N, CA, C and O atoms as a printed pandas DataFrame, in Angstrom:
     atom_number atom_name residue_name chain_id  residue_number  x_coord  y_coord  z_coord
0              1         N          MET        A               1   72.053  122.931   74.827
1              2        CA          MET        A               1   70.649  123.206   75.011
2              3         C          MET        A               1   70.514  124.510   75.770
3              4         O          MET        A               1   71.384  124.882   76.557
4              5         N          THR        A               2   69.421  125.190   75.526
5              6        CA          THR        A               2   69.146  126.387   76.309
6              7         C          THR        A               2   68.270  125.988   77.490
7              8         O          THR        A               2   67.548  124.992   77.431
8              9         N          GLU        A               3   68.337  126.762   78.550
9             10        CA          GLU        A               3   67.528  126.439   79.722
10            11         C          GLU        A               3   66.035  126.501   79.422
11            12         O          GLU        A               3   65.243  125.834   80.087
12            13         N          SER        A               4   65.648  127.289   78.435
13            14        CA          SER        A               4   64.226  127.418   78.122
14            15         C          SER        A               4   63.636  126.082   77.689
15            16         O          SER        A               4   62.443  125.844   77.877
16            17         N          ILE        A               5   64.461  125.201   77.109
17            18        CA          ILE        A               5   63.955  123.888   76.696
18            19         C          ILE        A               5   63.444  123.120   77.901
19            20         O          ILE        A               5   62.389  122.489   77.844
20            21         N          VAL        A               6   64.189  123.175   78.982
21            22        CA          VAL        A               6   63.783  122.457   80.190
22            23         C          VAL        A               6   62.647  123.190   80.886
23            24         O          VAL        A               6   61.708  122.566   81.378
24            25         N          GLN        A               7   62.731  124.496   80.925
25            26        CA          GLN        A               7   61.730  125.245   81.671
26            27         C          GLN        A               7   60.381  125.266   80.971
27            28         O          GLN        A               7   59.358  125.471   81.625
28            29         N          THR        A               8   60.352  125.060   79.669
29            30        CA          THR        A               8   59.067  125.035   78.978
30            31         C          THR        A               8   58.452  123.646   78.993
31            32         O          THR        A               8   57.245  123.511   78.795
32            33         N          ASP        A               9   59.249  122.610   79.221
33            34        CA          ASP        A               9   58.726  121.245   79.285
34            35         C          ASP        A               9   59.619  120.397   80.185
35            36         O          ASP        A               9   60.600  119.820   79.718
36            37         N          PRO        A              10   59.283  120.318   81.482
37            38        CA          PRO        A              10   60.120  119.579   82.430
38            39         C          PRO        A              10   60.283  118.095   82.091
39            40         O          PRO        A              10   61.188  117.444   82.613
40            41         N          ARG        A              11   59.426  117.556   81.231
41            42        CA          ARG        A              11   59.569  116.150   80.828
42            43         C          ARG        A              11   60.875  115.923   80.079
43            44         O          ARG        A              11   61.340  114.789   79.970
44            45         N          ASN        A              12   61.466  116.993   79.562
45            46        CA          ASN        A              12   62.738  116.863   78.854
46            47         C          ASN        A              12   63.862  116.407   79.766
47            48         O          ASN        A              12   64.864  115.877   79.287
48            49         N          LEU        A              13   63.717  116.601   81.072
49            50        CA          LEU        A              13   64.772  116.193   82.001
50            51         C          LEU        A              13   65.103  114.712   81.855
51            52         O          LEU        A              13   66.275  114.335   81.888
52            53         N          SER        A              14   64.088  113.871   81.695
53            54        CA          SER        A              14   64.350  112.433   81.553
54            55         C          SER        A              14   65.043  112.130   80.226
55            56         O          SER        A              14   65.870  111.220   80.152
56            57         N          ILE        A              15   64.713  112.879   79.187
57            58        CA          ILE        A              15   65.388  112.697   77.898
58            59         C          ILE        A              15   66.859  113.069   78.027
59            60         O          ILE        A              15   67.729  112.369   77.509
60            61         N          PHE        A              16   67.138  114.174   78.719
61            62        CA          PHE        A              16   68.520  114.585   78.909
62            63         C          PHE        A              16   69.289  113.557   79.728
63            64         O          PHE        A              16   70.461  113.297   79.453
64            65         N          GLN        A              17   68.646  112.972   80.725
65            66        CA          GLN        A              17   69.313  111.936   81.517
66            67         C          GLN        A              17   69.605  110.717   80.652
67            68         O          GLN        A              17   70.667  110.109   80.788
68            69         N          ASP        A              18   68.682  110.348   79.766
69            70        CA          ASP        A              18   68.924  109.234   78.852
70            71         C          ASP        A              18   70.127  109.519   77.958
71            72         O          ASP        A              18   70.943  108.630   77.712
72            73         N          LEU        A              19   70.240  110.755   77.469
73            74        CA          LEU        A              19   71.380  111.136   76.639
74            75         C          LEU        A              19   72.685  111.029   77.420
75            76         O          LEU        A              19   73.685  110.530   76.906
76            77         N          LYS        A              20   72.668  111.503   78.676
77            78        CA          LYS        A              20   73.865  111.417   79.513
78            79         C          LYS        A              20   74.258  109.959   79.740
79            80         O          LYS        A              20   75.441  109.620   79.744
80            81         N          ASN        A              21   73.255  109.099   79.929
81            82        CA          ASN        A              21   73.531  107.676   80.126
82            83         C          ASN        A              21   74.200  107.053   78.903
83            84         O          ASN        A              21   74.917  106.059   79.023
84            85         N          LEU        A              22   73.967  107.633   77.734
85            86        CA          LEU        A              22   74.599  107.168   76.497
86            87         C          LEU        A              22   76.000  107.755   76.309
87            88         O          LEU        A              22   76.709  107.393   75.370
88            89         N          GLY        A              23   76.391  108.660   77.203
89            90        CA          GLY        A              23   77.708  109.265   77.117
90            91         C          GLY        A              23   77.733  110.625   76.438
91            92         O          GLY        A              23   78.809  111.166   76.183
92            93         N          VAL        A              24   76.577  111.182   76.145
93            94        CA          VAL        A              24   76.499  112.500   75.525
94            95         C          VAL        A              24   76.752  113.560   76.587
95            96         O          VAL        A              24   76.157  113.524   77.664
96            97         N          LEU        A              25   77.638  114.505   76.281
97            98        CA          LEU        A              25   77.893  115.616   77.191
98            99         C          LEU        A              25   76.899  116.728   76.893
99           100         O          LEU        A              25   76.622  117.027   75.732
100          101         N          LEU        A              26   76.367  117.338   77.939
101          102        CA          LEU        A              26   75.353  118.377   77.784
102          103         C          LEU        A              26   75.866  119.709   78.314
103          104         O          LEU        A              26   76.557  119.761   79.331
104          105         N          ALA        A              27   75.521  120.781   77.614
105          106        CA          ALA        A              27   75.912  122.120   78.030
106          107         C          ALA        A              27   74.699  123.030   78.021
107          108         O          ALA        A              27   73.809  122.885   77.183
108          109         N          ILE        A              28   74.667  123.970   78.956
109          110        CA          ILE        A              28   73.656  125.023   78.932
110          111         C          ILE        A              28   74.207  126.135   78.056
111          112         O          ILE        A              28   75.220  126.751   78.389
112          113         N          ASP        A              29   73.548  126.390   76.948
113          114        CA          ASP        A              29   73.990  127.413   76.001
114          115         C          ASP        A              29   73.500  128.781   76.452
115          116         O          ASP        A              29   72.468  128.894   77.113
116          117         N          ASP        A              30   74.247  129.817   76.091
117          118        CA          ASP        A              30   73.877  131.206   76.378
118          119         C          ASP        A              30   73.676  131.462   77.866
119          120         O          ASP        A              30   72.795  132.226   78.259
120          121         N          PHE        A              31   74.504  130.815   78.693
121          122        CA          PHE        A              31   74.348  130.987   80.134
122          123         C          PHE        A              31   74.546  132.450   80.507
123          124         O          PHE        A              31   75.422  133.133   79.976
124          125         N          GLY        A              32   73.721  132.911   81.424
125          126        CA          GLY        A              32   73.805  134.283   81.900
126          127         C          GLY        A              32   72.782  135.206   81.284
127          128         O          GLY        A              32   72.646  136.354   81.705
128          129         N          THR        A              33   72.058  134.719   80.293
129          130        CA          THR        A              33   71.032  135.543   79.646
130          131         C          THR        A              33   69.703  134.793   79.640
131          132         O          THR        A              33   69.665  133.582   79.861
132          133         N          GLY        A              34   68.652  135.494   79.395
133          134        CA          GLY        A              34   67.346  134.850   79.212
134          135         C          GLY        A              34   66.860  134.090   80.420
135          136         O          GLY        A              34   66.615  134.671   81.478
136          137         N          TYR        A              35   66.721  132.784   80.260
137          138        CA          TYR        A              35   66.112  131.944   81.279
138          139         C          TYR        A              35   67.071  131.466   82.359
139          140         O          TYR        A              35   66.665  130.705   83.238
140          141         N          SER        A              36   68.313  131.884   82.323
141          142        CA          SER        A              36   69.289  131.389   83.293
142          143         C          SER        A              36   68.836  131.657   84.721
143          144         O          SER        A              36   68.386  132.755   85.047
144          145         N          SER        A              37   68.961  130.639   85.566
145          146        CA          SER        A              37   68.633  130.818   86.976
146          147         C          SER        A              37   69.437  129.832   87.803
147          148         O          SER        A              37   69.862  128.787   87.310
148          149         N          PHE        A              38   69.638  130.175   89.056
149          150        CA          PHE        A              38   70.357  129.278   89.946
150          151         C          PHE        A              38   69.560  128.008   90.203
151          152         O          PHE        A              38   70.143  126.943   90.405
152          153         N          ALA        A              39   68.244  128.105   90.197
153          154        CA          ALA        A              39   67.415  126.914   90.385
154          155         C          ALA        A              39   67.683  125.897   89.278
155          156         O          ALA        A              39   67.713  124.693   89.531
156          157         N          SER        A              40   67.874  126.379   88.062
157          158        CA          SER        A              40   68.168  125.474   86.949
158          159         C          SER        A              40   69.469  124.724   87.184
159          160         O          SER        A              40   69.561  123.529   86.900
160          161         N          LEU        A              41   70.470  125.416   87.700
161          162        CA          LEU        A              41   71.753  124.770   87.937
162          163         C          LEU        A              41   71.639  123.653   88.962
163          164         O          LEU        A              41   72.394  122.681   88.926
164          165         N          LYS        A              42   70.706  123.799   89.859
165          166        CA          LYS        A              42   70.559  122.786   90.904
166          167         C          LYS        A              42   69.963  121.494   90.368
167          168         O          LYS        A              42   70.358  120.411   90.800
168          169         N          HIS        A              43   69.011  121.586   89.429
169          170        CA          HIS        A              43   68.348  120.356   88.988
170          171         C          HIS        A              43   68.746  119.854   87.608
171          172         O          HIS        A              43   68.425  118.720   87.253
172          173         N          LEU        A              44   69.436  120.673   86.823
173          174        CA          LEU        A              44   69.890  120.210   85.518
174          175         C          LEU        A              44   71.185  119.412   85.671
175          176         O          LEU        A              44   72.123  119.856   86.332
176          177         N          LYS        A              45   71.224  118.280   85.078
177          178        CA          LYS        A              45   72.425  117.440   85.133
178          179         C          LYS        A              45   73.216  117.648   83.847
179          180         O          LYS        A              45   73.167  116.832   82.927
180          181         N          VAL        A              46   73.945  118.758   83.809
181          182        CA          VAL        A              46   74.723  119.095   82.624
182          183         C          VAL        A              46   76.214  119.009   82.944
183          184         O          VAL        A              46   76.612  118.871   84.100
184          185         N          ASP        A              47   77.018  119.094   81.899
185          186        CA          ASP        A              47   78.464  119.001   82.060
186          187         C          ASP        A              47   79.156  120.358   81.972
187          188         O          ASP        A              47   80.195  120.574   82.596
188          189         N          CYS        A              48   78.574  121.273   81.194
189          190        CA          CYS        A              48   79.231  122.557   80.912
190          191         C          CYS        A              48   78.244  123.710   80.923
191          192         O          CYS        A              48   77.051  123.544   80.671
192          193         N          LEU        A              49   78.779  124.877   81.222
193          194        CA          LEU        A              49   78.052  126.130   81.049
194          195         C          LEU        A              49   78.749  126.897   79.938
195          196         O          LEU        A              49   79.970  127.052   79.955
196          197         N          LYS        A              50   77.975  127.378   78.975
197          198        CA          LYS        A              50   78.539  128.194   77.899
198          199         C          LYS        A              50   78.177  129.646   78.179
199          200         O          LYS        A              50   77.013  130.037   78.087
200          201         N          ILE        A              51   79.177  130.432   78.517
201          202        CA          ILE        A              51   78.961  131.846   78.827
202          203         C          ILE        A              51   78.633  132.575   77.537
203          204         O          ILE        A              51   79.372  132.488   76.556
204          205         N          ASP        A              52   77.539  133.282   77.545
205          206        CA          ASP        A              52   77.059  133.961   76.347
206          207         C          ASP        A              52   78.038  135.035   75.884
207          208         O          ASP        A              52   78.683  135.700   76.695
208          209         N          LYS        A              53   78.135  135.189   74.570
209          210        CA          LYS        A              53   79.062  136.166   73.988
210          211         C          LYS        A              53   78.713  137.600   74.355
211          212         O          LYS        A              53   79.556  138.487   74.226
212          213         N          TYR        A              54   77.497  137.844   74.808
213          214        CA          TYR        A              54   77.092  139.171   75.272
214          215         C          TYR        A              54   78.077  139.699   76.310
215          216         O          TYR        A              54   78.446  140.873   76.285
216          217         N          PHE        A              55   78.499  138.829   77.219
217          218        CA          PHE        A              55   79.432  139.222   78.272
218          219         C          PHE        A              55   80.856  139.325   77.730
219          220         O          PHE        A              55   81.593  140.251   78.069
220          221         N          VAL        A              56   81.233  138.368   76.889
221          222        CA          VAL        A              56   82.584  138.341   76.334
222          223         C          VAL        A              56   82.830  139.579   75.474
223          224         O          VAL        A              56   83.919  140.153   75.505
224          225         N          ASN        A              57   81.825  139.988   74.711
225          226        CA          ASN        A              57   81.962  141.176   73.852
226          227         C          ASN        A              57   82.375  142.411   74.643
227          228         O          ASN        A              57   83.156  143.228   74.156
228          229         N          ASP        A              58   81.854  142.552   75.862
229          230        CA          ASP        A              58   82.055  143.755   76.663
230          231         C          ASP        A              58   83.164  143.645   77.700
231          232         O          ASP        A              58   83.487  144.633   78.360
232          233         N          MET        A              59   83.745  142.474   77.854
233          234        CA          MET        A              59   84.647  142.245   78.985
234          235         C          MET        A              59   85.880  143.140   79.007
235          236         O          MET        A              59   86.432  143.387   80.080
236          237         N          LEU        A              60   86.327  143.632   77.860
237          238        CA          LEU        A              60   87.526  144.471   77.825
238          239         C          LEU        A              60   87.252  145.925   78.181
239          240         O          LEU        A              60   88.175  146.675   78.497
240          241         N          VAL        A              61   85.980  146.324   78.132
241          242        CA          VAL        A              61   85.646  147.733   78.380
242          243         C          VAL        A              61   84.644  147.930   79.515
243          244         O          VAL        A              61   84.338  149.064   79.883
244          245         N          ASP        A              62   84.136  146.839   80.067
245          246        CA          ASP        A              62   83.097  146.927   81.085
246          247         C          ASP        A              62   83.462  146.030   82.264
247          248         O          ASP        A              62   83.413  144.804   82.162
248          249         N          ASN        A              63   83.827  146.651   83.379
249          250        CA          ASN        A              63   84.210  145.873   84.561
250          251         C          ASN        A              63   83.077  145.006   85.088
251          252         O          ASN        A              63   83.332  143.940   85.648
252          253         N          GLN        A              64   81.834  145.438   84.922
253          254        CA          GLN        A              64   80.708  144.613   85.374
254          255         C          GLN        A              64   80.630  143.318   84.570
255          256         O          GLN        A              64   80.394  142.250   85.135
256          257         N          ALA        A              65   80.826  143.407   83.265
257          258        CA          ALA        A              65   80.819  142.206   82.427
258          259         C          ALA        A              65   81.939  141.261   82.855
259          260         O          ALA        A              65   81.736  140.050   82.950
260          261         N          LEU        A              66   83.107  141.814   83.110
261          262        CA          LEU        A              66   84.244  141.004   83.541
262          263         C          LEU        A              66   83.977  140.349   84.897
263          264         O          LEU        A              66   84.310  139.182   85.102
264          265         N          THR        A              67   83.381  141.096   85.812
265          266        CA          THR        A              67   83.040  140.548   87.126
266          267         C          THR        A              67   82.020  139.420   86.997
267          268         O          THR        A              67   82.133  138.399   87.676
268          269         N          LEU        A              68   81.031  139.599   86.136
269          270        CA          LEU        A              68   80.033  138.552   85.931
270          271         C          LEU        A              68   80.658  137.297   85.329
271          272         O          LEU        A              68   80.337  136.183   85.743
272          273         N          ILE        A              69   81.548  137.473   84.357
273          274        CA          ILE        A              69   82.231  136.317   83.764
274          275         C          ILE        A              69   83.044  135.588   84.819
275          276         O          ILE        A              69   82.969  134.365   84.932
276          277         N          SER        A              70   83.814  136.328   85.583
277          278        CA          SER        A              70   84.628  135.731   86.637
278          279         C          SER        A              70   83.758  134.954   87.618
279          280         O          SER        A              70   84.105  133.844   88.020
280          281         N          SER        A              71   82.639  135.535   87.996
281          282        CA          SER        A              71   81.720  134.886   88.938
282          283         C          SER        A              71   81.103  133.627   88.341
283          284         O          SER        A              71   80.970  132.614   89.028
284          285         N          MET        A              72   80.728  133.686   87.067
285          286        CA          MET        A              72   80.139  132.507   86.420
286          287         C          MET        A              72   81.155  131.369   86.340
287          288         O          MET        A              72   80.810  130.210   86.568
288          289         N          ILE        A              73   82.392  131.696   86.022
289          290        CA          ILE        A              73   83.429  130.672   85.940
290          291         C          ILE        A              73   83.663  130.046   87.310
291          292         O          ILE        A              73   83.698  128.823   87.441
292          293         N          GLU        A              74   83.821  130.877   88.317
293          294        CA          GLU        A              74   84.074  130.361   89.673
294          295         C          GLU        A              74   82.896  129.514   90.164
295          296         O          GLU        A              74   83.097  128.419   90.688
296          297         N          MET        A              75   81.681  130.011   89.997
297          298        CA          MET        A              75   80.497  129.276   90.440
298          299         C          MET        A              75   80.378  127.958   89.685
299          300         O          MET        A              75   80.133  126.911   90.283
300          301         N          GLY        A              76   80.555  128.018   88.355
301          302        CA          GLY        A              76   80.459  126.803   87.554
302          303         C          GLY        A              76   81.452  125.748   87.997
303          304         O          GLY        A              76   81.104  124.573   88.119
304          305         N          HIS        A              77   82.683  126.160   88.239
305          306        CA          HIS        A              77   83.695  125.208   88.699
306          307         C          HIS        A              77   83.341  124.627   90.063
307          308         O          HIS        A              77   83.499  123.428   90.293
308          309         N          LYS        A              78   82.864  125.475   90.961
309          310        CA          LYS        A              78   82.499  124.976   92.296
310          311         C          LYS        A              78   81.341  123.986   92.236
311          312         O          LYS        A              78   81.209  123.128   93.108
312          313         N          LEU        A              79   80.501  124.103   91.207
313          314        CA          LEU        A              79   79.386  123.164   91.022
314          315         C          LEU        A              79   79.789  121.960   90.175
315          316         O          LEU        A              79   78.979  121.066   89.929
316          317         N          GLY        A              80   81.036  121.944   89.733
317          318        CA          GLY        A              80   81.538  120.794   88.986
318          319         C          GLY        A              80   81.333  120.858   87.479
319          320         O          GLY        A              80   81.427  119.831   86.806
320          321         N          TYR        A              81   81.057  122.034   86.936
321          322        CA          TYR        A              81   80.830  122.186   85.504
322          323         C          TYR        A              81   82.089  122.654   84.788
323          324         O          TYR        A              81   82.906  123.381   85.354
324          325         N          GLY        A              82   82.234  122.231   83.543
325          326        CA          GLY        A              82   83.224  122.819   82.665
326          327         C          GLY        A              82   82.680  124.151   82.172
327          328         O          GLY        A              82   81.476  124.401   82.233
328          329         N          ILE        A              83   83.562  124.994   81.688
329          330        CA          ILE        A              83   83.146  126.327   81.224
330          331         C          ILE        A              83   83.617  126.528   79.787
331          332         O          ILE        A              83   84.758  126.223   79.440
332          333         N          ILE        A              84   82.717  127.044   78.967
333          334        CA          ILE        A              84   83.027  127.421   77.587
334          335         C          ILE        A              84   82.592  128.873   77.421
335          336         O          ILE        A              84   81.465  129.225   77.766
336          337         N          ALA        A              85   83.473  129.711   76.898
337          338        CA          ALA        A              85   83.114  131.104   76.616
338          339         C          ALA        A              85   82.884  131.252   75.116
339          340         O          ALA        A              85   83.706  130.825   74.306
340          341         N          GLU        A              86   81.772  131.855   74.762
341          342        CA          GLU        A              86   81.412  132.072   73.359
342          343         C          GLU        A              86   81.843  133.465   72.906
343          344         O          GLU        A              86   81.939  134.394   73.709
344          345         N          GLY        A              87   82.098  133.588   71.616
345          346        CA          GLY        A              87   82.314  134.906   71.032
346          347         C          GLY        A              87   83.683  135.507   71.226
347          348         O          GLY        A              87   83.830  136.729   71.192
348          349         N          VAL        A              88   84.696  134.674   71.431
349          350        CA          VAL        A              88   86.049  135.195   71.623
350          351         C          VAL        A              88   86.597  135.631   70.263
351          352         O          VAL        A              88   86.717  134.828   69.339
352          353         N          GLU        A              89   86.926  136.919   70.164
353          354        CA          GLU        A              89   87.403  137.487   68.907
354          355         C          GLU        A              89   88.781  138.125   69.018
355          356         O          GLU        A              89   89.425  138.382   68.001
356          357         N          LYS        A              90   89.236  138.380   70.228
357          358        CA          LYS        A              90   90.500  139.090   70.418
358          359         C          LYS        A              90   91.423  138.288   71.337
359          360         O          LYS        A              90   90.963  137.650   72.283
360          361         N          PRO        A              91   92.729  138.324   71.053
361          362        CA          PRO        A              91   93.676  137.623   71.929
362          363         C          PRO        A              91   93.590  138.077   73.386
363          364         O          PRO        A              91   93.787  137.275   74.299
364          365         N          GLU        A              92   93.299  139.347   73.603
365          366        CA          GLU        A              92   93.190  139.863   74.977
366          367         C          GLU        A              92   92.051  139.183   75.735
367          368         O          GLU        A              92   92.172  138.906   76.929
368          369         N          GLN        A              93   90.947  138.915   75.040
369          370        CA          GLN        A              93   89.831  138.202   75.668
370          371         C          GLN        A              93   90.270  136.790   76.061
371          372         O          GLN        A              93   89.986  136.321   77.163
372          373         N          LEU        A              94   90.959  136.133   75.149
373          374        CA          LEU        A              94   91.448  134.788   75.414
374          375         C          LEU        A              94   92.376  134.770   76.620
375          376         O          LEU        A              94   92.250  133.903   77.484
376          377         N          ASP        A              95   93.296  135.709   76.687
377          378        CA          ASP        A              95   94.235  135.770   77.810
378          379         C          ASP        A              95   93.505  135.927   79.144
379          380         O          ASP        A              95   93.825  135.245   80.117
380          381         N          ILE        A              96   92.538  136.815   79.183
381          382        CA          ILE        A              96   91.789  137.041   80.424
382          383         C          ILE        A              96   90.979  135.809   80.798
383          384         O          ILE        A              96   90.973  135.396   81.958
384          385         N          LEU        A              97   90.302  135.227   79.831
385          386        CA          LEU        A              97   89.492  134.036   80.111
386          387         C          LEU        A              97   90.359  132.894   80.636
387          388         O          LEU        A              97   89.972  132.193   81.571
388          389         N          ARG        A              98   91.521  132.713   80.037
389          390        CA          ARG        A              98   92.440  131.675   80.534
390          391         C          ARG        A              98   92.865  131.968   81.960
391          392         O          ARG        A              98   92.907  131.068   82.799
392          393         N          SER        A              99   93.186  133.249   82.243
393          394        CA          SER        A              99   93.636  133.607   83.598
394          395         C          SER        A              99   92.531  133.395   84.635
395          396         O          SER        A              99   92.813  133.190   85.816
396          397         N          LEU        A             100   91.272  133.446   84.189
397          398        CA          LEU        A             100   90.135  133.228   85.087
398          399         C          LEU        A             100   89.783  131.753   85.233
399          400         O          LEU        A             100   88.919  131.397   86.034
400          401         N          GLY        A             101   90.444  130.898   84.467
401          402        CA          GLY        A             101   90.198  129.466   84.582
402          403         C          GLY        A             101   89.204  128.908   83.587
403          404         O          GLY        A             101   88.736  127.781   83.744
404          405         N          CYS        A             102   88.877  129.675   82.572
405          406        CA          CYS        A             102   87.966  129.186   81.534
406          407         C          CYS        A             102   88.735  128.217   80.646
407          408         O          CYS        A             102   89.706  128.603   79.996
408          409         N          GLU        A             103   88.304  126.967   80.619
409          410        CA          GLU        A             103   89.095  125.957   79.927
410          411         C          GLU        A             103   88.807  125.813   78.443
411          412         O          GLU        A             103   89.627  125.250   77.717
412          413         N          LYS        A             104   87.675  126.301   77.973
413          414        CA          LYS        A             104   87.360  126.191   76.545
414          415         C          LYS        A             104   86.751  127.496   76.050
415          416         O          LYS        A             104   86.021  128.176   76.772
416          417         N          VAL        A             105   87.066  127.826   74.811
417          418        CA          VAL        A             105   86.512  129.027   74.189
418          419         C          VAL        A             105   86.154  128.719   72.748
419          420         O          VAL        A             105   86.638  127.753   72.158
420          421         N          GLN        A             106   85.303  129.552   72.201
421          422        CA          GLN        A             106   84.992  129.460   70.784
422          423         C          GLN        A             106   84.748  130.865   70.269
423          424         O          GLN        A             106   84.337  131.750   71.020
424          425         N          GLY        A             107   85.000  131.063   68.996
425          426        CA          GLY        A             107   84.765  132.374   68.421
426          427         C          GLY        A             107   85.593  132.620   67.184
427          428         O          GLY        A             107   86.391  131.778   66.774
428          429         N          TYR        A             108   85.398  133.776   66.600
429          430        CA          TYR        A             108   86.049  134.151   65.344
430          431         C          TYR        A             108   87.558  134.246   65.466
431          432         O          TYR        A             108   88.253  134.223   64.451
432          433         N          LEU        A             109   88.089  134.353   66.687
433          434        CA          LEU        A             109   89.545  134.357   66.846
434          435         C          LEU        A             109   90.134  133.077   66.262
435          436         O          LEU        A             109   91.270  133.068   65.788
436          437         N          PHE        A             110   89.368  132.011   66.299
437          438        CA          PHE        A             110   89.835  130.702   65.839
438          439         C          PHE        A             110   89.288  130.334   64.467
439          440         O          PHE        A             110   90.012  129.795   63.629
440          441         N          SER        A             111   88.016  130.623   64.236
441          442        CA          SER        A             111   87.409  130.291   62.946
442          443         C          SER        A             111   86.006  130.872   62.876
443          444         O          SER        A             111   85.287  130.945   63.872
444          445         N          LYS        A             112   85.646  131.277   61.685
445          446        CA          LYS        A             112   84.246  131.618   61.444
446          447         C          LYS        A             112   83.481  130.299   61.308
447          448         O          LYS        A             112   84.100  129.261   61.074
448          449         N          PRO        A             113   82.154  130.313   61.449
449          450        CA          PRO        A             113   81.394  129.066   61.283
450          451         C          PRO        A             113   81.678  128.448   59.906
451          452         O          PRO        A             113   81.755  129.148   58.896
452          453         N          VAL        A             114   81.828  127.129   59.896
453          454        CA          VAL        A             114   82.105  126.417   58.655
454          455         C          VAL        A             114   81.189  125.200   58.538
455          456         O          VAL        A             114   80.613  124.746   59.527
456          457         N          ASN        A             115   81.065  124.682   57.324
457          458        CA          ASN        A             115   80.248  123.488   57.121
458          459         C          ASN        A             115   81.035  122.238   57.501
459          460         O          ASN        A             115   82.228  122.314   57.794
460          461         N          VAL        A             116   80.373  121.106   57.495
461          462        CA          VAL        A             116   80.970  119.861   57.971
462          463         C          VAL        A             116   82.168  119.443   57.119
463          464         O          VAL        A             116   83.127  118.885   57.651
464          465         N          ASP        A             117   82.138  119.696   55.829
465          466        CA          ASP        A             117   83.267  119.330   54.972
466          467         C          ASP        A             117   84.512  120.145   55.312
467          468         O          ASP        A             117   85.624  119.618   55.317
468          469         N          THR        A             118   84.321  121.406   55.592
469          470        CA          THR        A             118   85.443  122.290   55.869
470          471         C          THR        A             118   86.059  122.004   57.232
471          472         O          THR        A             118   87.274  122.119   57.393
472          473         N          ILE        A             119   85.253  121.637   58.202
473          474        CA          ILE        A             119   85.795  121.420   59.552
474          475         C          ILE        A             119   86.811  120.291   59.565
475          476         O          ILE        A             119   87.833  120.393   60.244
476          477         N          SER        A             120   86.552  119.217   58.830
477          478        CA          SER        A             120   87.512  118.114   58.826
478          479         C          SER        A             120   88.831  118.561   58.207
479          480         O          SER        A             120   89.893  118.164   58.686
480          481         N          LYS        A             121   88.791  119.375   57.156
481          482        CA          LYS        A             121   90.023  119.892   56.543
482          483         C          LYS        A             121   90.779  120.792   57.524
483          484         O          LYS        A             121   92.006  120.730   57.612
484          485         N          LEU        A             122   90.045  121.621   58.255
485          486        CA          LEU        A             122   90.687  122.491   59.247
486          487         C          LEU        A             122   91.385  121.676   60.333
487          488         O          LEU        A             122   92.495  122.008   60.748
488          489         N          LEU        A             123   90.737  120.619   60.786
489          490        CA          LEU        A             123   91.321  119.791   61.838
490          491         C          LEU        A             123   92.576  119.074   61.356
491          492         O          LEU        A             123   93.554  118.969   62.096
492          493         N          VAL        A             124   92.556  118.574   60.107
493          494        CA          VAL        A             124   93.732  117.907   59.556
494          495         C          VAL        A             124   94.881  118.896   59.431
495          496         O          VAL        A             124   96.016  118.574   59.783
496          497         N          THR        A             125   94.602  120.092   58.936
497          498        CA          THR        A             125   95.626  121.128   58.788
498          499         C          THR        A             125   96.216  121.500   60.145
499          500         O          THR        A             125   97.430  121.642   60.290
500          501         N          ARG        A             126   95.348  121.654   61.125
501          502        CA          ARG        A             126   95.823  122.010   62.469
502          503         C          ARG        A             126   96.706  120.914   63.039
503          504         O          ARG        A             126   97.745  121.202   63.632
504          505         N          GLN        A             127   96.304  119.661   62.867
505          506        CA          GLN        A             127   97.093  118.552   63.386
506          507         C          GLN        A             127   98.468  118.507   62.727
507          508         O          GLN        A             127   99.465  118.231   63.393
508          509         N          ARG        A             128   98.528  118.777   61.426
509          510        CA          ARG        A             128   99.823  118.795   60.737
510          511         C          ARG        A             128  100.719  119.895   61.307
511          512         O          ARG        A             128  101.916  119.684   61.501
512          513         N          LYS        A             129  100.136  121.074   61.577
513          514        CA          LYS        A             129  100.929  122.162   62.161
514          515         C          LYS        A             129  101.462  121.770   63.531
515          516         O          LYS        A             129  102.621  122.034   63.851
516          517         N          LEU        A             130  100.609  121.137   64.344
517          518        CA          LEU        A             130  101.023  120.714   65.681
518          519         C          LEU        A             130  102.135  119.665   65.592
519          520         O          LEU        A             130  103.083  119.687   66.377
520          521         N          ASN        A             131  102.012  118.763   64.644
521          522        CA          ASN        A             131  103.038  117.733   64.475
522          523         C          ASN        A             131  104.372  118.352   64.070
523          524         O          ASN        A             131  105.421  117.938   64.564
524          525         N          LYS        A             132  104.343  119.345   63.171
525          526        CA          LYS        A             132  105.568  120.029   62.750
526          527         C          LYS        A             132  106.208  120.748   63.933
527          528         O          LYS        A             132  107.427  120.713   64.105
528          529         N          MET        A             133  105.381  121.398   64.741
529          530        CA          MET        A             133  105.899  122.119   65.899
530          531         C          MET        A             133  106.537  121.155   66.884
531          532         O          MET        A             133  107.579  121.460   67.464
532          533         N          ALA        A             134  105.923  119.995   67.078
533          534        CA          ALA        A             134  106.448  119.014   68.027
534          535         C          ALA        A             134  107.772  118.428   67.527
535          536         O          ALA        A             134  108.694  118.216   68.315
536          537         N          SER        A             135  107.867  118.168   66.230
537          538        CA          SER        A             135  109.100  117.581   65.700
538          539         C          SER        A             135  110.248  118.592   65.649
539          540         O          SER        A             135  111.418  118.210   65.681
540          541         N          ALA        A             136  109.909  119.874   65.569
541          542        CA          ALA        A             136  110.932  120.922   65.547
542          543         C          ALA        A             136  111.499  121.192   66.945
543          544         O          ALA        A             136  112.588  121.750   67.079
544          545         N          ALA        A             137  110.769  120.799   67.969
545          546        CA          ALA        A             137  111.189  121.096   69.345
546          547         C          ALA        A             137  112.214  120.158   69.889
547          548         O          ALA        A             137  112.642  120.308   71.033
């Protein structure tokens, strides 16, 4: 969910709590852009922050972007949130994000967007590769 959903209608907070009670994990999408605020982090009961690809795109050439990513990861962890970085396209980005403690990433480095039929095939193929690697070791 984006923070704007909550900020445009605070009644959504109870709906999000109901979802959490059902075991649904919630993430703030596009964190760091738009409606993001520290006040939101205080009252939203979410599980993850998704760092917007705007920052990830520039992290290899812009020290400010890298500093902001590092700060978001550290702050998120201190508040008890998981971190997901969006828009990872290069191995160098992945290496840096891992070194900063970002536990999950998504982006074209792994796959372009696919439909529901294709995702299950990708997961089966990946599992077979992992099984082969484990048996070879």
